DRENKETOR-711099 format. One record per residue (C-alpha): x, y, z. Coordinates in steps of 0.5 Angstrom, whole numbers, plus 500, padded with zeros to 3 digits. Example, Ala and Ser with C-alpha at 12.3 -4.5 7.8 and 13.67 -1.06 7.14 Angstrom:
// DRENKETOR-711099
525491516;527498514;
***
This chain:
// DRENKETOR-711099
500500500;503507498;504512503;499516500;493511501;496510508;495518509;488518506;486512511;489515517;485522515;478518514;478521507;472517503;472516496;465515492;466513485;459512482;458509475;452514474;450521477;456525481;463522482;465525488;471526492;471528500;477530504;473531510;473538514;481539512;480541505;476542499;471537496;470535489;465533485;465530478;458531474;456528468;454532463;453532455;460531452;464536449;470535445;475540443;476541435;483539435;486533436;490532443;496528446;498534451;495539456;491544452;492551454;487557453;486564453;481570451;483575446;479581443;479581436;475585431;471588437;469581439;472577445;474570443;477564446;483561443;485554445;491550443;491543442;497538440;498532436;504528434;509534436;505539432;501545435;494548432;489553434;482554434;478560437;470561438;466566442;465560447;468553449;462550445;463554439;470553437;472553430;476548426;483547429;489550424;496548424;501554427;507556424;514555429;520559425;525556425;523550428;526548434;527541433;524534434;516534436;513540439;507540444;505547446;502546453;502553456;500560454;501567458;498573455;502580456;500586458;502589451;498583447;504578446;503571447;508567450;507560449;511554453;512547450;514540451;519538446;522531445;529530442;531523439;535519444;540518439;545516444;541510446;540508439;533507440;526511438;525513444;526521446;528525452;523531453;525538455;521545456;522551451;519558450;516561444;513568443;507570438;505577436;499575431;494571436;498565436;498564428;506564428;511563433;518565434;522560439;526563445;530557446;530552451;528554458;529547462;533541461;535535465;542535467;547532463;548524463;541523467;538519462;538511462;538507456;537500459;530503461;523499459;519506459;516506452;517513451;522516455;529514457;530521461;528528461;523533463;516536461;509534461;507541465;503547466;505554468;502559473;504567473;503569480;498575482;504580482;507578475;513577478;515570477;512565472;512558475;513551471;510545474;513539471;514532471;521529472;523523468;531522470;535516471;535516479;529514482;530520487;529525481;523522479;516525480;512532479;517538481;517546480;521551477;520559477;522564471;522571473;517574468;522580467;526574463;520572459;523575452;530572454;529566458;535561456;539560463;534564467;530559470;531557478;529550480;526548486;531544491;527542497;528548501;531553496;531555489;537554485;539557478;542554472;550554471;553556465;559552461;563557458;568555453;573560449;570565454;563564450;557560453;556554450;550551454;547551461;546546466;540546470;540542476;536536478;530538481;527535488;520532487;514535491;511529489;516523488;515517485;515511490;516505484;521508479;520510472;527506470;528499473;528492472;520491472;514494469;511497475;511504476;507509482;508516479;504522479;506526472;503531468;500536473;495542470;494548475;489553475;487559480;480557483;477564484;471560489;476556493;481562493;487556492;491554487;489547484;493542481;490536477;495530476;496523472;498517476;501512472;501504474;507502469;512504465;507505459;503510463;497506464;492510468;491508475;487515477;486522477;488526483;487533486;492537490;491544493;496550495;494557498;500560494;506558489;512561492;513555497;512548494;512545500;505548501;502543496;497538499;497530499;494529492;487526493;484521488;478524484;477519479;479511478;482510471;481516466;485518461;492522460;492530461;486532466;485539466;479544467;477550462;473555466;466557464;466564466;466568459;472573458;476570464;475562464;481558461;486552464;489557468;483561472;476557474;471558479;466554483;464550476;468548470;469543465;473537466;477535460;481529459;485528453;481534450;474530451;469533457;464529460;464532466;463538470;468539476;464542482;469545487;466546494;469549500;
***
């Protein structure tokens, strides 16, 4: 039995998983409650195999919701007057292409109208002689409402030689990715909530890094990684008095794996793929998580965690199960016209998995 299940039992947490009606999670008096209520299905118009960020933009005097979806390493954008009125998804242009596959997983709009996109990038693990990859996180900027993107470089990558060519993992031999972002209320720091797939089991799970928003146009080498008690910057490797590349320190996970991604068996117990939003009803940040049960990312369930603020990752509550099984990439999109997105939601929101919503999610104080 994992430490999470033990903690839930000790606290008297009850799960109610119904085949019809509400699917409810109730952690009792110690925190918020979540209910999933079946509703007419709604599918995003683009195909999905990552988080799907959203934002509102005023175009031609109309408020439009934009949603970016990615499939097979190619991002697209759809827009419409509401979530259920999105037009067809159209491929975007990233020039120059940064290499490998690109999944745009996060969007932030600046006060000057520029969009900043943050992408999961998968590069071939050539050193392992296989078709598997090593993910990392990159940044890009758009000044035309997401139609074209200018890459700004790598924001976060795994430290050198932290891959494992002997891994049985179907997709990754190392790396970092599968993430979401949140800009703090003062627009001082941008927080990255990401998945760790490094070789060492102690460096696997879900962790946090932060980038000063002032560095958004030149983010390479500027991020700071959570190391358990403090934020640690990247180190520059200089050759011939020039910076050739940056070495990013290994993060300490806030939700570590209890059965590793890269070992001699197929079993895994790992949280991954965090999606974080500010909930205006709870007045807390909410994180939805996948939990994998094997190295092929079989889905054990969907979990939720809460935190009052972003600057101290130790404040995140122990994840609590809200759905057995499910599909990858759980996230919300808020219902409020003009403000509801994957980063801001209220008491009720649409609950999506892999781009399909079959439930409303109800946050109860």
